[in-house]
Each structure stands twice: as C-alpha cells, then as structure tokens.
N, CA and C atoms as a LAMMPS dump frame, in Angstrom:
ITEM: TIMESTEP
0
ITEM: NUMBER OF ATOMS
315
ITEM: BOX BOUNDS ff ff ff
-5.0000000000000000e+02 5.0000000000000000e+02
-5.0000000000000000e+02 5.0000000000000000e+02
-5.0000000000000000e+02 5.0000000000000000e+02
ITEM: ATOMS id mol type element x y z
1 1 1 N 0.85 -1.167 0
2 1 2 C 0 0 0
3 1 3 C 0.903 1.24 0
4 2 1 N 0.609 2.181 -0.86
5 2 2 C 1.427 3.38 -0.945
6 2 3 C 1.253 4.233 0.309
7 3 1 N 2.226 5.118 0.521
8 3 2 C 2.151 5.986 1.694
9 3 3 C 0.902 6.848 1.645
10 4 1 N 0.602 7.393 0.45
11 4 2 C -0.537 8.297 0.343
12 4 3 C -1.837 7.581 0.7
13 5 1 N -1.988 6.337 0.225
14 5 2 C -3.183 5.569 0.552
15 5 3 C -3.238 5.282 2.051
16 6 1 N -2.089 4.947 2.642
17 6 2 C -2.028 4.733 4.093
18 6 3 C -2.431 5.996 4.837
19 7 1 N -1.931 7.136 4.354
20 7 2 C -2.25 8.413 4.977
21 7 3 C -3.755 8.673 4.925
22 8 1 N -4.371 8.401 3.768
23 8 2 C -5.812 8.624 3.642
24 8 3 C -6.605 7.733 4.593
25 9 1 N -6.181 6.486 4.74
26 9 2 C -6.854 5.571 5.666
27 9 3 C -6.724 6.091 7.093
28 10 1 N -5.509 6.514 7.483
29 10 2 C -5.302 7.039 8.838
30 10 3 C -6.121 8.309 9.046
31 11 1 N -6.147 9.183 8.026
32 11 2 C -6.887 10.437 8.136
33 11 3 C -8.369 10.148 8.381
34 12 1 N -8.927 9.178 7.652
35 12 2 C -10.336 8.824 7.835
36 12 3 C -10.586 8.301 9.245
37 13 1 N -9.678 7.474 9.749
38 13 2 C -9.828 6.954 11.107
39 13 3 C -9.783 8.077 12.132
40 14 1 N -8.916 9.059 11.899
41 14 2 C -8.815 10.196 12.817
42 14 3 C -10.119 10.98 12.811
43 15 1 N -10.616 11.289 11.61
44 15 2 C -11.834 12.085 11.488
45 15 3 C -13.023 11.354 12.11
46 16 1 N -13.094 10.037 11.93
47 16 2 C -14.2 9.26 12.495
48 16 3 C -14.019 8.998 13.986
49 17 1 N -12.872 9.342 14.529
50 17 2 C -12.623 9.123 15.946
51 17 3 C -12.182 7.71 16.266
52 18 1 N -11.791 6.928 15.254
53 18 2 C -11.331 5.554 15.468
54 18 3 C -9.849 5.482 15.118
55 19 1 N -9.056 6.212 15.836
56 19 2 C -7.637 6.32 15.57
57 19 3 C -6.897 5.055 16.006
58 20 1 N -5.985 4.516 15.161
59 20 2 C -5.198 3.36 15.587
60 20 3 C -4.298 3.718 16.764
61 21 1 N -3.984 2.734 17.584
62 21 2 C -3.216 2.972 18.809
63 21 3 C -1.846 3.56 18.518
64 22 1 N -1.197 3.138 17.415
65 22 2 C 0.162 3.61 17.156
66 22 3 C 0.207 5.043 16.616
67 23 1 N -0.947 5.59 16.234
68 23 2 C -0.983 6.958 15.731
69 23 3 C -1.66 7.833 16.765
70 24 1 N -0.93 8.772 17.317
71 24 2 C -1.485 9.634 18.348
72 24 3 C -1.567 11.054 17.812
73 25 1 N -2.646 11.713 18.094
74 25 2 C -2.852 13.076 17.641
75 25 3 C -2.47 14.017 18.779
76 26 1 N -1.463 14.838 18.56
77 26 2 C -0.966 15.719 19.608
78 26 3 C -1.343 17.176 19.372
79 27 1 N -2.069 17.446 18.312
80 27 2 C -2.336 18.838 17.985
81 27 3 C -3.716 19.315 18.424
82 28 1 N -4.507 18.464 19.035
83 28 2 C -5.83 18.871 19.465
84 28 3 C -6.884 18.446 18.466
85 29 1 N -7.953 19.212 18.387
86 29 2 C -9.094 18.863 17.546
87 29 3 C -8.787 19.158 16.084
88 30 1 N -9.156 18.219 15.209
89 30 2 C -8.981 18.423 13.774
90 30 3 C -10.167 19.222 13.258
91 31 1 N -9.899 20.265 12.511
92 31 2 C -10.935 21.137 11.984
93 31 3 C -10.799 21.181 10.466
94 32 1 N -11.866 20.844 9.757
95 32 2 C -11.819 20.852 8.294
96 32 3 C -11.512 22.232 7.729
97 33 1 N -11.878 23.268 8.448
98 33 2 C -11.658 24.625 7.957
99 33 3 C -10.243 25.114 8.234
100 34 1 N -9.477 24.361 8.976
101 34 2 C -8.112 24.749 9.312
102 34 3 C -7.245 24.674 8.062
103 35 1 N -6.617 25.75 7.704
104 35 2 C -5.809 25.811 6.488
105 35 3 C -4.311 25.78 6.787
106 36 1 N -3.949 25.279 7.966
107 36 2 C -2.53 25.183 8.308
108 36 3 C -1.919 23.94 7.681
109 37 1 N -0.622 23.981 7.469
110 37 2 C 0.101 22.81 6.978
111 37 3 C 0.228 21.797 8.112
112 38 1 N 0.436 20.527 7.733
113 38 2 C 0.589 19.459 8.721
114 38 3 C 1.977 18.856 8.608
115 39 1 N 2.546 18.484 9.754
116 39 2 C 3.751 17.659 9.786
117 39 3 C 3.323 16.291 10.289
118 40 1 N 3.658 15.26 9.526
119 40 2 C 3.26 13.894 9.858
120 40 3 C 4.522 13.107 10.167
121 41 1 N 4.621 12.604 11.385
122 41 2 C 5.805 11.85 11.801
123 41 3 C 5.67 10.396 11.376
124 42 1 N 6.687 9.912 10.682
125 42 2 C 6.783 8.489 10.347
126 42 3 C 7.701 7.875 11.396
127 43 1 N 7.214 6.856 12.092
128 43 2 C 7.959 6.276 13.206
129 43 3 C 8.671 4.997 12.794
130 44 1 N 9.795 4.713 13.465
131 44 2 C 10.496 3.449 13.232
132 44 3 C 9.922 2.375 14.156
133 45 1 N 10.565 1.211 14.172
134 45 2 C 10.073 0.085 14.968
135 45 3 C 10.083 0.366 16.466
136 46 1 N 10.91 1.315 16.892
137 46 2 C 11.021 1.65 18.311
138 46 3 C 10.248 2.923 18.662
139 47 1 N 9.327 3.304 17.783
140 47 2 C 8.46 4.475 17.974
141 47 3 C 9.222 5.787 18.073
142 48 1 N 10.354 5.855 17.396
143 48 2 C 11.085 7.123 17.288
144 48 3 C 10.793 7.735 15.925
145 49 1 N 10.915 9.043 15.831
146 49 2 C 10.676 9.712 14.555
147 49 3 C 11.773 9.305 13.574
148 50 1 N 11.361 8.664 12.48
149 50 2 C 12.307 8.247 11.446
150 50 3 C 12.348 9.277 10.321
151 51 1 N 11.202 9.899 10.051
152 51 2 C 11.132 10.899 8.987
153 51 3 C 9.894 11.74 9.2
154 52 1 N 9.884 12.929 8.633
155 52 2 C 8.711 13.798 8.688
156 52 3 C 8.22 14.086 7.276
157 53 1 N 6.911 14.142 7.152
158 53 2 C 6.258 14.49 5.902
159 53 3 C 5.485 15.776 6.14
160 54 1 N 5.483 16.651 5.143
161 54 2 C 4.748 17.907 5.253
162 54 3 C 3.609 17.902 4.238
163 55 1 N 2.409 18.196 4.713
164 55 2 C 1.24 18.292 3.839
165 55 3 C 0.704 19.713 3.923
166 56 1 N 0.923 20.475 2.865
167 56 2 C 0.362 21.819 2.797
168 56 3 C -1.113 21.708 2.417
169 57 1 N -1.936 22.689 2.787
170 57 2 C -3.379 22.602 2.513
171 57 3 C -3.66 22.337 1.032
172 58 1 N -4.452 21.303 0.781
173 58 2 C -4.838 20.969 -0.582
174 58 3 C -3.792 20.229 -1.389
175 59 1 N -2.668 19.867 -0.762
176 59 2 C -1.595 19.18 -1.485
177 59 3 C -1.274 17.854 -0.821
178 60 1 N -0.619 16.974 -1.585
179 60 2 C -0.213 15.678 -1.046
180 60 3 C 0.992 15.842 -0.127
181 61 1 N 1.131 14.961 0.866
182 61 2 C 2.305 15.02 1.751
183 61 3 C 3.59 14.751 0.976
184 62 1 N 4.637 15.481 1.343
185 62 2 C 5.96 15.3 0.74
186 62 3 C 6.987 15.242 1.864
187 63 1 N 8.092 14.536 1.66
188 63 2 C 9.133 14.493 2.694
189 63 3 C 9.66 15.901 2.994
190 64 1 N 9.962 16.146 4.247
191 64 2 C 10.512 17.443 4.646
192 64 3 C 11.911 17.589 4.057
193 65 1 N 12.128 18.678 3.327
194 65 2 C 13.437 18.939 2.725
195 65 3 C 14.185 20.039 3.468
196 66 1 N 13.448 21.03 3.954
197 66 2 C 14.075 22.17 4.616
198 66 3 C 13.698 22.164 6.099
199 67 1 N 14.523 21.504 6.891
200 67 2 C 14.243 21.369 8.325
201 67 3 C 14.292 22.715 9.037
202 68 1 N 15.168 23.609 8.6
203 68 2 C 15.296 24.921 9.243
204 68 3 C 13.988 25.702 9.11
205 69 1 N 13.41 25.7 7.92
206 69 2 C 12.151 26.419 7.7
207 69 3 C 11.024 25.817 8.537
208 70 1 N 10.977 24.492 8.63
209 70 2 C 9.943 23.837 9.445
210 70 3 C 10.117 24.171 10.924
211 71 1 N 11.371 24.246 11.372
212 71 2 C 11.631 24.611 12.775
213 71 3 C 11.108 26.011 13.075
214 72 1 N 11.31 26.929 12.132
215 72 2 C 10.889 28.311 12.347
216 72 3 C 9.374 28.45 12.429
217 73 1 N 8.643 27.589 11.722
218 73 2 C 7.184 27.692 11.74
219 73 3 C 6.512 26.549 12.496
220 74 1 N 7.258 25.867 13.343
221 74 2 C 6.748 24.695 14.055
222 74 3 C 5.492 24.995 14.872
223 75 1 N 5.438 26.154 15.502
224 75 2 C 4.286 26.491 16.345
225 75 3 C 3.003 26.706 15.544
226 76 1 N 3.136 26.971 14.25
227 76 2 C 1.94 27.216 13.433
228 76 3 C 1.505 25.985 12.64
229 77 1 N 2.205 24.859 12.798
230 77 2 C 1.88 23.64 12.056
231 77 3 C 1.038 22.694 12.904
232 78 1 N 0.222 21.877 12.241
233 78 2 C -0.519 20.815 12.918
234 78 3 C 0.401 19.601 12.952
235 79 1 N 0.558 18.971 14.116
236 79 2 C 1.488 17.851 14.273
237 79 3 C 0.729 16.546 14.465
238 80 1 N 1.171 15.511 13.736
239 80 2 C 0.586 14.178 13.847
240 80 3 C 1.684 13.157 14.075
241 81 1 N 1.393 12.143 14.855
242 81 2 C 2.255 10.97 14.936
243 81 3 C 3.269 10.946 16.051
244 82 1 N 3.648 12.087 16.585
245 82 2 C 4.649 12.134 17.657
246 82 3 C 4.479 13.439 18.429
247 83 1 N 4.946 13.467 19.679
248 83 2 C 4.851 14.709 20.46
249 83 3 C 5.785 15.783 19.897
250 84 1 N 5.433 17.018 20.16
251 84 2 C 6.194 18.159 19.647
252 84 3 C 7.681 18.089 19.999
253 85 1 N 8.074 17.737 21.238
254 85 2 C 9.516 17.701 21.541
255 85 3 C 10.289 16.71 20.661
256 86 1 N 9.676 15.568 20.335
257 86 2 C 10.356 14.586 19.483
258 86 3 C 10.472 15.087 18.048
259 87 1 N 9.424 15.731 17.558
260 87 2 C 9.464 16.297 16.208
261 87 3 C 10.497 17.409 16.146
262 88 1 N 10.518 18.256 17.174
263 88 2 C 11.48 19.357 17.216
264 88 3 C 12.912 18.836 17.265
265 89 1 N 13.161 17.782 18.039
266 89 2 C 14.507 17.193 18.117
267 89 3 C 14.935 16.642 16.76
268 90 1 N 14.022 15.984 16.056
269 90 2 C 14.341 15.435 14.735
270 90 3 C 14.666 16.565 13.759
271 91 1 N 13.868 17.633 13.8
272 91 2 C 14.115 18.774 12.91
273 91 3 C 15.456 19.436 13.216
274 92 1 N 15.8 19.564 14.507
275 92 2 C 17.099 20.157 14.868
276 92 3 C 18.253 19.294 14.365
277 93 1 N 18.122 17.979 14.516
278 93 2 C 19.16 17.068 14.036
279 93 3 C 19.317 17.189 12.516
280 94 1 N 18.201 17.236 11.814
281 94 2 C 18.251 17.359 10.353
282 94 3 C 18.811 18.711 9.923
283 95 1 N 18.459 19.778 10.642
284 95 2 C 18.971 21.098 10.269
285 95 3 C 20.474 21.185 10.504
286 96 1 N 20.966 20.521 11.567
287 96 2 C 22.415 20.47 11.797
288 96 3 C 23.112 19.718 10.671
289 97 1 N 22.524 18.603 10.234
290 97 2 C 23.106 17.835 9.132
291 97 3 C 23.067 18.628 7.834
292 98 1 N 21.982 19.352 7.591
293 98 2 C 21.879 20.146 6.371
294 98 3 C 22.874 21.296 6.377
295 99 1 N 23.173 21.839 7.562
296 99 2 C 24.165 22.909 7.649
297 99 3 C 25.567 22.361 7.397
298 100 1 N 25.82 21.131 7.858
299 100 2 C 27.129 20.506 7.675
300 100 3 C 27.308 20.005 6.25
301 101 1 N 26.263 19.382 5.715
302 101 2 C 26.309 18.811 4.368
303 101 3 C 25.177 19.392 3.53
304 102 1 N 25.332 20.63 3.027
305 102 2 C 24.242 21.236 2.248
306 102 3 C 23.984 20.451 0.961
307 103 1 N 22.704 20.421 0.568
308 103 2 C 22.348 19.732 -0.674
309 103 3 C 22.835 20.539 -1.865
310 104 1 N 23.254 19.821 -2.887
311 104 2 C 23.644 20.493 -4.12
312 104 3 C 22.399 20.754 -4.939
313 105 1 N 22.394 21.875 -5.616
314 105 2 C 21.229 22.225 -6.449
315 105 3 C 21.471 21.771 -7.868
C-alpha cells in the first residue's frame, strides 16, 4: 500500500474518531476549515521519529526537505504521529546535518 493511501486511511480513522493505537494526535481537535500545513511523523520500529512528511493545505504530503524552515514555523503547524519535543529534536538534528552537508542544487 502506498504511503498516500495509508495516509488517507489514517486520516479517515482520525476524522471518524477511530484512531489506531500507534498513531497519536498531539495537535488537538482536527478542523476541516483549518488551512494550516501538517507535519506527519513516520515512526520506526522503536516508535522514534524516522522521517517527517509535510502536507500543505490541498496538497499531497511530501518528505521534509528544509528542516530549518519547518523549525521556524513549528508552532503554526498541525502535528501528527509524535509529540512536539520529538518532532522538534528530529528537525534540529536534520537542520544540523543540512548545515554541515548542504544539498547540491
């Protein structure tokens, strides 16, 4: 099953209030009218953040490429899958790596 299809299934479960145990919602109530971007934490086998996906309003989720930008707007994003401190730690680690090894354009 593709990630996007998995995401849609999880999203439906969240909206219906039948959220799977491994997916925890830390951002509060989901509002259809909310036009904020979402950060979706993908967890590893030990329930640590392995990767983050960003879903801007009306768009499909994409892997986070610019951790620094996400860190700066973290308070305005809706967070799924992990608590804010874990997401923030992952973003800081990625931003340090991006500063050390910048991507080539």
